[in-house]
C-alpha positions, 0 to 999 in steps of 0.5 A: 911123705909129701901128701898133705892130709887135713885132719878134722876129727880124732877118727880122721887122725886115727885112720891116717895113723893106722895107714902109716903104722906099718911103715912108721910105727916105731917113730917118735911123735912131734908136733909142728907149731904151724902148717909151715913147720916153723918149729917142732916139739915132741908130743909129751902128754896124753890127749886132753879133752878141752872146751872152747870158750866161744867169746874169748876163744880160750880153751880149758880142760873139760872132761864132761862136755868137751868140744875139742881134744888137745894132743899136746 
């Protein structure tokens, strides 16, 4: 698939995955290290709610008030 879709939210990702499910539903998931595909890894873990520290730009697990969702 050559179309690039910029994913911004979980809802956007789910909508795009639903469109691909019929043709590609049995394929294994991988994640790219960057937008150029310099390396790939299997998606191994259940998504984790995270919070981003605005000062240090670090992330840590946060289930009560997450700001992001980590998919790998």
